[in-house]
KEKE-3310 file (N, C-alpha, C; in steps of 0.2 Angstrom, whole numbers, plus 5000, padded with zeros to 4 digits):
npx = (5006:5006:4997:5003:5002:4997:4995:4990:4992:4984:4979:4965:4964:4954:4938:4929:4914:4907:4891:4878:4867:4856:4865:4879:4892:4896:4891:4891:4898:4901:4896:4906:4915:4928:4935:4943:4958:4971:4980:4992:5002:5007:5007:5014:5025:5041:5045:5033:5028:5022:5024:5019:5014:5019:5020:5015:5021:5018:5025:5030:5026:5028:5027:5032:5036:5036:5040:5036:5049:5056:5070:5071:5066:5052:5048:5037:5030:5016:5008:5009:5020:5034:5049:5067:5072:5075:5089:5095:5097:5109:5123:5130:5133:5117:5110:5099:5095:5084:5070:5062:5053:5047:5048:5045:5056:5055:5061:5068:5070:5068:5073:5071:5081:5081:5089:5102:5103:5101:5097:5094:5096:5089:5089:5076:5078:5084:5098:5110:5110:5114:5119:5114:5119:5111:5114:5124:5122:5110:5106:5098:5080:5072:5071:5077:5068:5061:5066:5070:5073:5076:5067:5066:5052:5048:5053:5052:5047:5055:5067:5068:5064:5051:5045:5046:5049:5057:5058:5063:5056:5054:5052:5040:5032:5033:5025:5031:5033:5021:5018:5024:5035:5030:5039:5048:5062:5079:5088:5099:5094:5092:5082:5071:5059:5046:5031:5020:5013:5012:5001:5003:4994:4984:4991:5001:5002:5008:5017:5022:5033:5042:5053:5054:5049:5038:5033:5018:5007:4991:4977:4964:4966:4963:4971:4976:4979:4993:4997:5009:5012:5022:5022:5012:5017:5012:5005:4994:4982:4973:4960:4953:4944:4937:4919:4910:4897:4882:4877:4877:4893:4909:4924:4939:4949:4964:4974:4990:5002:5019:5025:5020:5008:4990:4981:4968:4954:4943:4927:4920:4905:4898:4890:4892:4898:4895:4908:4910:4908:4913:4923:4933:4935:4940:4952:4959:4960:4968:4980:4983:4986:4997:5006:5009:5018:5026:5020:5007:4989:4981:4989:4989:4975:4973:4980:4975:4967:4950:4938:4920:4915:4918:4933:4932:4939:4951:4962:4972:4977:4988:4984:4993:4988:4984:4973:4965:4962:4951:4948:4935:4930:4926:4914:4907:4906:4908:4922:4921:4927:4930:4934:4943:4946:4959:4956:4949:4936:4923:4925:4921:4913:4919:4917:4924:4930:4929:4941:4950:4964:4968:4982:4989:4985:4979:4971:4959:4965:4970:4980:4980:4980:4974:4968:4967:4957:4967:4975:4984:4993:4988:4992:4983:4978:4966:4952:4944:4927:4911:4902:4896:4906)
npy = (5011:5002:5004:5012:5013:5028:5046:5062:5079:5091:5107:5107:5112:5110:5103:5090:5082:5066:5061:5058:5044:5030:5021:5011:5018:5032:5029:5035:5031:5021:5005:4991:4976:4963:4953:4937:4933:4928:4916:4914:4903:4888:4875:4864:4865:4872:4884:4891:4893:4903:4915:4926:4940:4956:4967:4971:4974:4980:4980:4983:4970:4961:4955:4960:4954:4957:4949:4945:4941:4935:4938:4942:4947:4941:4936:4936:4933:4942:4933:4923:4915:4909:4918:4922:4926:4941:4947:4942:4936:4945:4956:4961:4969:4971:4963:4960:4965:4969:4971:4984:4992:4992:4998:5007:5018:5026:5014:5007:4996:5000:4997:4998:4997:4998:4993:4990:5003:5009:5012:5002:5000:4991:4983:4978:4964:4961:4964:4973:4990:5002:5008:5017:5024:5028:5041:5035:5038:5048:5066:5071:5075:5087:5092:5091:5078:5075:5068:5062:5050:5049:5038:5031:5027:5026:5030:5045:5052:5063:5060:5062:5056:5048:5047:5043:5049:5040:5035:5032:5018:5017:5031:5033:5023:5029:5040:5052:5055:5057:5058:5056:5063:5065:5064:5072:5068:5070:5061:5055:5053:5064:5076:5085:5092:5093:5086:5084:5079:5063:5054:5042:5035:5022:5013:5003:4989:4991:4983:4981:4976:4973:4968:4968:4976:4976:4977:4976:4973:4982:4973:4978:4990:5007:5016:5029:5027:5028:5031:5030:5037:5038:5040:5049:5059:5061:5059:5050:5051:5042:5044:5034:5033:5022:5022:5030:5028:5021:5029:5037:5038:5045:5042:5050:5056:5063:5071:5074:5084:5083:5095:5099:5105:5104:5094:5089:5085:5073:5067:5051:5043:5031:5016:5012:4997:4986:4980:4963:4958:4945:4942:4951:4946:4933:4936:4943:4933:4924:4932:4934:4921:4918:4927:4924:4923:4932:4944:4951:4946:4958:4968:4966:4967:4980:4987:4983:4989:4991:4995:5000:4999:4992:4995:5005:5005:4994:4993:5001:5006:5015:5018:5016:5025:5036:5034:5030:5016:5010:4998:4991:4986:4969:4966:4977:4980:4967:4963:4974:4988:5006:5017:5031:5045:5055:5067:5066:5062:5050:5037:5024:5009:4994:4977:4963:4947:4942:4937:4942:4954:4969:4973:4980:4993:4999:5008:4998:4986:4975:4969:4956:4948:4932:4922:4905:4893:4889:4900:4901:4909:4915:4924:4935:4941:4953:4959:4974:4976:4979:4969:4954:4941)
npz = (4963:4979:4994:5009:5027:5034:5037:5032:5036:5028:5020:5010:4993:4985:4987:4982:4983:4983:4976:4988:4991:4989:4987:4995:4994:4986:4971:4959:4948:4933:4931:4932:4929:4933:4921:4920:4911:4909:4919:4931:4940:4948:4959:4957:4948:4949:4943:4943:4955:4968:4981:4994:4987:4985:4976:4959:4943:4927:4911:4894:4888:4898:4915:4932:4947:4964:4979:4996:5007:4997:4989:4975:4959:4951:4935:4921:4905:4897:4893:4902:4902:4910:4914:4916:4932:4941:4950:4966:4983:4992:4994:4983:4967:4959:4967:4982:4998:5005:4997:4993:4985:4967:4950:4935:4925:4911:4900:4910:4923:4940:4957:4974:4988:5005:5015:5010:5006:4992:4975:4962:4944:4930:4914:4903:4902:4913:4915:4924:4925:4932:4948:4961:4975:4991:5003:5016:5030:5031:5031:5046:5049:5057:5074:5091:5100:5089:5077:5061:5048:5031:5021:5006:4994:4981:4964:4955:4939:4937:4942:4956:4973:4981:4998:5015:5032:5044:5061:5078:5086:5100:5103:5097:5104:5117:5115:5111:5098:5087:5074:5057:5044:5027:5012:4999:4989:4985:4973:4980:4992:5000:5009:5001:5001:5013:5012:5020:5036:5044:5054:5066:5073:5080:5072:5075:5086:5101:5113:5130:5143:5159:5154:5140:5124:5110:5093:5084:5070:5071:5072:5068:5062:5058:5053:5042:5024:5013:4996:4985:4970:4958:4943:4941:4948:4961:4978:4986:4999:5010:5020:5032:5044:5057:5059:5072:5075:5068:5057:5040:5033:5029:5018:5016:5003:4998:4985:4983:4976:4970:4972:4983:4984:4986:4975:4974:4984:4990:4996:4999:5001:5013:5020:5036:5043:5057:5068:5071:5088:5091:5083:5087:5100:5096:5090:5100:5109:5102:5101:5115:5119:5110:5114:5127:5142:5138:5138:5149:5149:5152:5146:5133:5130:5134:5124:5112:5098:5095:5086:5086:5073:5057:5048:5034:5021:5014:5006:4994:4977:4965:4949:4933:4924:4931:4939:4955:4964:4976:4988:4995:5012:5015:5021:5021:5007:4997:4988:4980:4971:4971:4959:4956:4945:4937:4942:4953:4952:4954:4944:4941:4947:4952:4951:4959:4963:4980:4985:4977:4974:4968:4960:4950:4937:4922:4911:4903:4907:4920:4933:4945:4961:4966:4979:4984:4993:5003:5004:4994:4981:4965:4950:4941:4925:4920:4911:4911:4911:4905:4904:4912:4920)
capx = (5009:5001:4996:5006:4998:4999:4990:4993:4988:4985:4973:4964:4963:4947:4934:4923:4910:4903:4884:4875:4861:4855:4871:4883:4897:4896:4886:4891:4902:4899:4896:4910:4917:4934:4935:4950:4960:4977:4982:4999:5003:5006:5011:5018:5030:5044:5045:5027:5026:5022:5023:5015:5016:5018:5019:5015:5022:5017:5029:5033:5025:5030:5025:5037:5033:5040:5037:5039:5053:5060:5074:5072:5060:5050:5046:5033:5027:5009:5004:5009:5026:5040:5055:5072:5071:5080:5092:5095:5099:5116:5125:5134:5129:5111:5107:5095:5094:5077:5067:5056:5048:5050:5044:5049:5058:5056:5062:5073:5067:5071:5072:5074:5083:5083:5094:5108:5103:5103:5093:5097:5092:5090:5085:5070:5080:5087:5105:5111:5113:5117:5118:5114:5118:5109:5119:5124:5118:5107:5104:5091:5075:5068:5075:5075:5066:5057:5071:5068:5078:5073:5066:5062:5047:5046:5057:5048:5050:5060:5073:5068:5061:5045:5045:5044:5054:5057:5061:5064:5050:5054:5049:5033:5029:5033:5021:5035:5032:5015:5017:5030:5034:5030:5045:5050:5069:5084:5090:5104:5090:5092:5076:5070:5053:5042:5025:5015:5015:5008:4999:5004:4988:4981:4995:5005:5000:5014:5016:5028:5034:5048:5059:5054:5044:5037:5028:5014:5001:4985:4973:4958:4968:4960:4976:4976:4984:4997:4999:5014:5010:5027:5021:5008:5020:5007:5004:4987:4981:4966:4958:4947:4943:4931:4914:4908:4890:4879:4874:4881:4900:4913:4931:4942:4955:4968:4979:4995:5007:5026:5026:5018:5001:4985:4978:4961:4952:4936:4924:4916:4901:4897:4886:4896:4896:4897:4913:4907:4912:4916:4929:4937:4936:4944:4959:4961:4962:4974:4986:4985:4989:5003:5011:5009:5024:5030:5015:5001:4983:4978:4992:4986:4968:4973:4983:4972:4962:4945:4932:4914:4913:4924:4937:4929:4944:4956:4968:4972:4983:4988:4985:4998:4984:4982:4967:4966:4958:4950:4945:4930:4929:4922:4907:4904:4904:4913:4925:4920:4932:4928:4939:4943:4950:4965:4953:4946:4929:4921:4924:4918:4913:4921:4916:4929:4929:4931:4948:4955:4967:4971:4989:4991:4980:4981:4965:4955:4969:4971:4984:4978:4981:4968:4970:4963:4955:4973:4979:4990:4991:4988:4992:4978:4977:4959:4950:4939:4922:4904:4898:4897:4911)
capy = (5007:5000:5009:5011:5016:5035:5051:5068:5085:5097:5111:5105:5117:5109:5098:5087:5076:5061:5062:5053:5041:5024:5016:5011:5022:5036:5027:5039:5029:5016:4998:4987:4969:4960:4946:4934:4931:4924:4915:4912:4900:4881:4873:4858:4867:4877:4891:4895:4893:4910:4916:4932:4945:4963:4972:4969:4980:4977:4984:4980:4963:4957:4958:4959:4952:4958:4944:4946:4936:4932:4944:4942:4949:4936:4939:4932:4936:4944:4927:4918:4911:4911:4921:4922:4930:4947:4948:4937:4938:4947:4963:4963:4972:4968:4959:4963:4962:4971:4974:4989:4993:4992:5001:5008:5024:5024:5007:5004:4994:5002:4994:5002:4993:5002:4990:4992:5010:5011:5011:4998:5000:4985:4983:4973:4957:4959:4966:4978:4996:5007:5007:5024:5024:5034:5043:5029:5041:5054:5071:5070:5080:5089:5094:5088:5071:5074:5067:5057:5049:5048:5031:5031:5022:5026:5034:5049:5053:5069:5058:5062:5050:5049:5042:5045:5049:5035:5037:5027:5015:5019:5037:5032:5020:5034:5046:5058:5056:5055:5058:5056:5067:5063:5067:5072:5068:5070:5054:5053:5052:5070:5079:5091:5095:5089:5087:5084:5075:5057:5052:5035:5033:5015:5009:4998:4986:4991:4980:4983:4973:4975:4965:4969:4979:4973:4980:4971:4977:4982:4969:4982:4997:5012:5021:5031:5024:5033:5028:5033:5037:5041:5042:5055:5063:5063:5055:5049:5049:5039:5044:5029:5031:5018:5026:5029:5026:5018:5034:5037:5041:5046:5042:5056:5055:5069:5070:5079:5084:5083:5102:5101:5108:5099:5094:5089:5081:5071:5063:5046:5041:5024:5015:5008:4990:4984:4975:4958:4957:4938:4942:4954:4941:4928:4939:4945:4926:4922:4936:4933:4914:4918:4931:4922:4922:4939:4950:4949:4947:4964:4972:4965:4969:4987:4990:4981:4994:4987:5000:4997:4998:4990:5000:5004:5004:4989:4993:5006:5006:5020:5015:5019:5030:5042:5033:5027:5011:5009:4992:4992:4980:4963:4966:4984:4978:4962:4963:4980:4994:5012:5020:5038:5047:5059:5073:5064:5060:5043:5035:5017:5004:4988:4971:4958:4941:4944:4934:4946:4960:4972:4975:4985:4994:5004:5008:4992:4980:4975:4963:4955:4941:4928:4917:4900:4892:4888:4906:4900:4915:4915:4930:4935:4947:4954:4964:4978:4975:4981:4963:4949:4936)
capz = (4969:4984:5000:5016:5032:5036:5037:5030:5038:5023:5019:5003:4989:4982:4989:4978:4987:4979:4978:4992:4988:4992:4987:5001:4993:4980:4967:4953:4942:4928:4935:4928:4932:4930:4918:4920:4904:4910:4925:4932:4946:4948:4964:4955:4944:4953:4940:4943:4962:4970:4988:4996:4982:4988:4971:4952:4938:4920:4906:4888:4887:4904:4922:4937:4954:4970:4984:5003:5009:4992:4987:4968:4955:4947:4928:4917:4899:4898:4891:4907:4901:4915:4911:4921:4938:4941:4956:4971:4990:4993:4994:4978:4962:4956:4973:4986:5005:5007:4991:4996:4979:4960:4945:4928:4923:4904:4899:4915:4929:4946:4963:4980:4994:5010:5019:5006:5004:4986:4970:4956:4938:4926:4908:4904:4902:4920:4915:4928:4921:4936:4955:4964:4982:4995:5008:5022:5036:5028:5036:5050:5048:5063:5080:5098:5099:5083:5072:5056:5043:5025:5018:4999:4992:4974:4960:4951:4932:4937:4945:4963:4976:4986:5004:5022:5037:5049:5068:5083:5089:5107:5103:5096:5110:5123:5114:5110:5091:5085:5066:5053:5038:5020:5009:4992:4991:4979:4971:4985:4998:5005:5010:4996:5003:5017:5009:5026:5042:5044:5060:5067:5078:5078:5067:5078:5093:5105:5119:5134:5149:5162:5150:5133:5120:5103:5089:5079:5066:5074:5067:5066:5061:5053:5051:5035:5019:5008:4990:4981:4962:4954:4936:4941:4953:4967:4984:4988:5006:5011:5027:5033:5051:5058:5061:5079:5075:5062:5052:5035:5035:5023:5018:5012:4999:4996:4980:4985:4971:4973:4973:4990:4983:4986:4968:4975:4990:4989:5001:4996:5007:5013:5026:5041:5045:5064:5069:5075:5094:5092:5079:5091:5105:5094:5089:5107:5112:5099:5103:5122:5119:5107:5118:5134:5145:5137:5140:5153:5145:5152:5142:5126:5130:5134:5118:5106:5095:5093:5085:5085:5066:5053:5044:5027:5015:5016:5002:4988:4973:4960:4942:4929:4920:4935:4943:4961:4965:4983:4989:5001:5016:5012:5024:5018:5000:4996:4981:4976:4970:4968:4955:4955:4940:4939:4945:4959:4951:4954:4937:4940:4953:4948:4955:4959:4968:4987:4986:4972:4976:4962:4961:4945:4933:4917:4906:4904:4909:4927:4936:4952:4964:4969:4984:4985:5000:5007:5003:4989:4976:4958:4947:4935:4921:4919:4907:4914:4906:4907:4904:4917:4918)
cpx = (5004:5002:5001:5002:5001:4994:4993:4989:4989:4978:4971:4962:4956:4944:4929:4920:4906:4896:4882:4869:4859:4860:4876:4889:4897:4890:4886:4894:4899:4900:4900:4912:4924:4933:4942:4951:4966:4978:4989:5000:5002:5010:5016:5024:5034:5044:5039:5024:5027:5021:5019:5018:5014:5017:5019:5016:5022:5021:5031:5032:5027:5027:5031:5034:5038:5037:5040:5043:5057:5064:5076:5066:5058:5047:5042:5030:5019:5005:5005:5016:5031:5046:5060:5071:5076:5083:5092:5097:5107:5117:5129:5130:5123:5108:5104:5095:5087:5074:5061:5051:5051:5045:5048:5050:5060:5056:5066:5069:5071:5069:5075:5075:5085:5088:5101:5109:5105:5097:5097:5093:5094:5087:5080:5072:5083:5095:5105:5114:5116:5115:5119:5113:5115:5115:5118:5120:5116:5106:5098:5087:5072:5073:5072:5073:5063:5062:5069:5073:5074:5073:5062:5058:5046:5051:5052:5051:5055:5066:5073:5064:5056:5046:5043:5050:5053:5060:5061:5057:5049:5050:5042:5029:5028:5028:5024:5034:5026:5013:5024:5029:5034:5035:5045:5058:5073:5085:5095:5100:5090:5085:5076:5064:5049:5035:5019:5017:5009:5007:5001:4999:4985:4985:4998:5002:5007:5013:5023:5027:5040:5054:5059:5049:5044:5032:5025:5009:4995:4980:4967:4960:4964:4965:4976:4981:4987:4999:5003:5013:5016:5026:5017:5011:5015:5008:4997:4986:4974:4965:4952:4946:4936:4925:4913:4901:4888:4876:4879:4888:4903:4921:4933:4948:4958:4973:4984:5001:5014:5028:5024:5011:4996:4981:4970:4960:4944:4934:4919:4912:4900:4893:4890:4893:4899:4903:4910:4911:4916:4922:4934:4940:4941:4951:4962:4964:4968:4981:4988:4988:4996:5008:5012:5016:5029:5026:5009:4995:4980:4982:4990:4979:4968:4975:4980:4967:4956:4939:4926:4912:4919:4927:4935:4933:4949:4962:4967:4978:4982:4989:4990:4994:4982:4976:4970:4960:4957:4946:4941:4931:4924:4915:4903:4902:4909:4915:4924:4926:4929:4935:4938:4948:4955:4962:4949:4939:4928:4920:4920:4918:4914:4920:4921:4927:4932:4938:4953:4957:4970:4978:4992:4986:4982:4975:4961:4959:4971:4975:4982:4981:4975:4971:4965:4961:4961:4978:4985:4988:4992:4988:4988:4978:4969:4958:4944:4933:4915:4899:4900:4902:4907)
cpy = (5006:5005:5007:5015:5023:5040:5058:5074:5090:5101:5110:5112:5117:5103:5096:5081:5072:5062:5056:5050:5035:5019:5017:5016:5025:5034:5031:5036:5023:5009:4993:4980:4967:4953:4943:4932:4927:4923:4912:4909:4892:4878:4867:4859:4873:4884:4895:4895:4900:4910:4923:4938:4952:4968:4968:4975:4977:4982:4980:4973:4959:4960:4956:4959:4953:4953:4945:4940:4933:4938:4943:4944:4943:4939:4934:4936:4938:4938:4922:4914:4914:4913:4921:4927:4936:4947:4942:4940:4939:4954:4966:4967:4968:4963:4963:4960:4963:4974:4978:4990:4993:4996:5003:5016:5024:5017:5003:5002:4997:4998:4998:4997:4997:4999:4991:4999:5012:5009:5007:4999:4994:4987:4978:4966:4956:4961:4972:4984:5001:5005:5014:5023:5030:5036:5038:5032:5048:5060:5070:5076:5081:5091:5091:5081:5070:5074:5061:5056:5047:5040:5032:5025:5021:5031:5038:5050:5059:5067:5058:5056:5053:5044:5045:5046:5044:5037:5031:5024:5016:5026:5037:5029:5025:5040:5052:5060:5053:5055:5058:5060:5063:5067:5067:5073:5069:5062:5051:5052:5058:5073:5085:5095:5090:5091:5087:5080:5069:5055:5044:5032:5026:5011:5003:4996:4986:4988:4980:4978:4976:4973:4967:4974:4977:4977:4975:4975:4976:4978:4973:4989:5001:5018:5023:5028:5029:5028:5032:5032:5041:5044:5048:5060:5066:5057:5055:5047:5048:5039:5040:5028:5027:5023:5024:5028:5024:5023:5034:5041:5042:5044:5048:5054:5062:5067:5076:5079:5085:5090:5104:5104:5102:5099:5094:5085:5079:5066:5058:5043:5033:5022:5010:5001:4988:4979:4970:4957:4950:4938:4945:4949:4935:4930:4941:4938:4924:4925:4935:4926:4914:4922:4929:4921:4929:4945:4948:4950:4954:4969:4972:4968:4977:4990:4988:4986:4990:4992:4996:4996:4996:4996:4999:5002:4999:4990:4999:5005:5012:5016:5019:5025:5036:5040:5030:5022:5010:5003:4993:4985:4975:4963:4972:4983:4973:4962:4969:4986:5000:5015:5027:5040:5052:5065:5072:5063:5053:5041:5029:5014:4997:4982:4966:4952:4944:4941:4937:4952:4963:4975:4980:4986:5000:5003:5002:4985:4981:4968:4962:4949:4938:4923:4912:4898:4890:4894:4905:4905:4912:4922:4930:4941:4947:4959:4968:4978:4977:4975:4958:4944:4930)
cpz = (4974:4990:5006:5021:5034:5035:5036:5032:5032:5023:5012:4999:4986:4985:4985:4982:4983:4981:4983:4990:4992:4992:4993:5000:4986:4975:4960:4947:4938:4932:4930:4932:4929:4927:4917:4913:4904:4917:4926:4939:4946:4953:4962:4950:4947:4950:4941:4950:4965:4978:4989:4991:4984:4982:4964:4948:4931:4915:4900:4887:4892:4910:4927:4943:4959:4976:4991:5004:5004:4988:4980:4965:4950:4940:4924:4911:4901:4896:4896:4907:4906:4911:4917:4926:4938:4948:4960:4978:4990:4993:4988:4972:4959:4961:4978:4993:5007:5002:4994:4991:4973:4956:4939:4928:4916:4903:4904:4921:4935:4952:4969:4986:5000:5015:5016:5004:4997:4981:4964:4950:4933:4919:4908:4904:4909:4920:4919:4924:4925:4943:4958:4971:4986:5000:5014:5028:5033:5033:5040:5049:5055:5068:5086:5097:5093:5077:5068:5051:5037:5023:5011:4998:4985:4970:4955:4944:4932:4940:4953:4966:4980:4992:5010:5027:5043:5055:5072:5086:5096:5108:5102:5102:5116:5121:5112:5102:5089:5077:5063:5046:5031:5016:5002:4992:4984:4978:4976:4991:5003:5004:5005:4999:5007:5015:5015:5031:5042:5051:5061:5072:5075:5073:5069:5085:5096:5112:5123:5141:5153:5158:5143:5130:5113:5100:5084:5076:5070:5069:5064:5064:5056:5052:5044:5030:5015:5002:4986:4973:4959:4947:4936:4945:4958:4972:4986:4995:5007:5018:5028:5040:5052:5061:5069:5080:5068:5056:5046:5036:5028:5024:5014:5009:4996:4991:4981:4979:4974:4974:4980:4990:4983:4979:4969:4981:4989:4994:4998:5002:5007:5019:5030:5043:5052:5064:5074:5082:5094:5088:5083:5097:5103:5092:5095:5110:5109:5101:5110:5122:5116:5110:5125:5136:5143:5139:5144:5148:5146:5148:5135:5125:5130:5128:5112:5104:5092:5092:5085:5078:5062:5049:5037:5021:5018:5012:4996:4984:4968:4953:4938:4925:4925:4940:4950:4962:4973:4984:4996:5005:5014:5015:5021:5011:4997:4988:4977:4977:4968:4965:4954:4949:4942:4942:4951:4959:4951:4947:4936:4947:4949:4953:4954:4964:4975:4989:4981:4975:4970:4964:4956:4940:4928:4912:4908:4906:4917:4929:4943:4955:4967:4973:4984:4992:5005:5006:4998:4983:4969:4955:4941:4931:4919:4914:4911:4909:4909:4907:4910:4915:4916)
residu = (MET:HIS:ALA:VAL:ARG:THR:TRP:LEU:ARG:VAL:ALA:PRO:ALA:LEU:VAL:VAL:THR:ALA:ALA:CYS:GLY:SER:GLU:PRO:HIS:GLY:GLY:ALA:GLY:GLU:ARG:LEU:THR:LEU:VAL:ALA:GLU:VAL:ARG:ILE:GLY:ASP:GLU:THR:ARG:PRO:GLU:TYR:GLN:LEU:SER:VAL:ILE:SER:GLN:VAL:VAL:ALA:HIS:GLY:GLY:ALA:ILE:TYR:LEU:ALA:GLN:ARG:GLY:GLY:GLU:GLU:ILE:ARG:VAL:PHE:GLY:THR:ASP:GLY:THR:ALA:ARG:PRO:ALA:ILE:GLY:ARG:LEU:GLY:ALA:GLY:PRO:GLY:GLU:PHE:GLN:ALA:LEU:GLU:ALA:ILE:GLY:PHE:LEU:GLY:ASP:SER:LEU:TRP:THR:ILE:ASP:ASN:ASP:LEU:ARG:ARG:ILE:SER:PHE:PHE:ASP:ALA:SER:GLY:ALA:LEU:LEU:ALA:THR:VAL:PRO:PHE:GLU:PRO:VAL:PRO:ASP:ALA:ILE:GLY:THR:GLY:VAL:MET:ILE:PHE:PHE:PRO:TYR:PRO:LYS:ALA:VAL:ALA:PRO:ASN:GLY:GLY:LEU:LEU:GLY:PHE:GLY:GLY:THR:SER:GLY:THR:LEU:VAL:ALA:ASP:GLY:LYS:VAL:THR:ALA:GLN:PRO:LEU:LEU:HIS:MET:SER:ARG:ALA:GLY:ARG:ASP:VAL:ASP:THR:LEU:GLY:TRP:ALA:SER:VAL:LYS:ASN:ASP:ASP:LEU:ILE:LEU:ARG:SER:GLU:ARG:SER:MET:SER:PHE:HIS:PRO:GLN:PRO:PHE:THR:ASP:ALA:PRO:LEU:THR:VAL:TYR:ALA:PRO:LEU:ALA:GLN:ARG:VAL:PHE:VAL:VAL:GLU:ARG:PRO:SER:ALA:VAL:GLU:GLY:THR:PRO:SER:ASN:VAL:ARG:ILE:THR:ALA:LEU:ALA:THR:THR:GLY:ASP:THR:ALA:TRP:SER:VAL:ARG:VAL:PRO:TYR:ALA:PRO:SER:PRO:LEU:ASP:PRO:SER:ILE:VAL:ASP:SER:VAL:ARG:SER:ARG:LEU:THR:LYS:GLY:LEU:ALA:GLY:ARG:TYR:PRO:PRO:ASP:GLU:VAL:ASP:ARG:LYS:LEU:TYR:ALA:PRO:ALA:PHE:ARG:THR:PRO:ILE:THR:ASP:ALA:ILE:ALA:GLY:ASP:ASP:GLY:THR:LEU:TRP:LEU:ARG:TRP:ASP:ASP:VAL:THR:SER:ALA:GLY:ARG:TYR:THR:VAL:LEU:ASP:ARG:ASP:GLY:ARG:VAL:ARG:SER:GLU:VAL:ASN:ALA:SER:SER:ARG:THR:GLN:VAL:LYS:TRP:ALA:ASN:GLY:ASP:VAL:VAL:TRP:GLY:VAL:GLU:LEU:ASP:GLU:ASN:ASP:VAL:PRO:THR:VAL:VAL:ARG:TYR:ARG:VAL:SER:SER:SER:LYS:PRO)
# end
């Protein structure tokens, strides 16, 4: 599954540091590349028109796509043939209001809808098998102003849920809440175990005036990423702070078991790349113009996080085979992924197009999304190969 921004404070049981050398990051793994085999997407045919794809899951000769703003699951054969979609917008059985995540438990497709507070299970053809509601108002976690409510993100093989504790945006804006809990929950959405705490520093651009307050993504965020890996029953935490100077730096990845134990922790070295001030100026200008009349320019300038160096890791996904794929910043290393094995060792360095984002991986099969010059997506099946495409 894909990463969400967060950070976990844990004491690692084991630290494995990738060897530093002349390579920009690690350099210990086999050099591989992605070779395209199947492409899905056609703007001229409705059944193949795609929007922003948040998640891809492959299972049993088909792929399942979750799209932002589209409350249905698009389904295609692995040969690219369109199949009937699953679900639709609504609150009835098998319908969705806010599709949070999808995956498979055995041969059953599960979906999480945090607006409707439920998990729905479907067979591979899209027939609804069961609906499991969360508690409408789950027990709060914490005391005083540190109150959180469970939000599931993934269904684990043992039937439990992985997720986080959400809280009031006002408390975050006021600085009263600076971190959120990472949770292992029962299927009903009750907290079973708090795995750690996640900092929210540099995550949101929080703007305030006398009349309003709003939250926007920080354009240059270096907030750590959390990747839920339900099949491995782990949560990966990718700490990726922007460097403060140009000397060699590291990103740190921690694998946390659902038992709460740290399976491993590894540091991967890289060479920092400066953040071009003209890019910051352009983003600042666009935000200032877009928010004019609501917030004064000095509020935007004060709250915009603009580090001196680029955030090294821009995305991460957990493979179904226990791997973790780390996507490097396009300037640091365009289109390059570092793949860690289930024990935290650098297994390979995989080259991809700078417009490719890996969405699912298992062994030598990868599904990803390519964007054209107009940001129109195409879903692509790749083979991981040692040969050049």
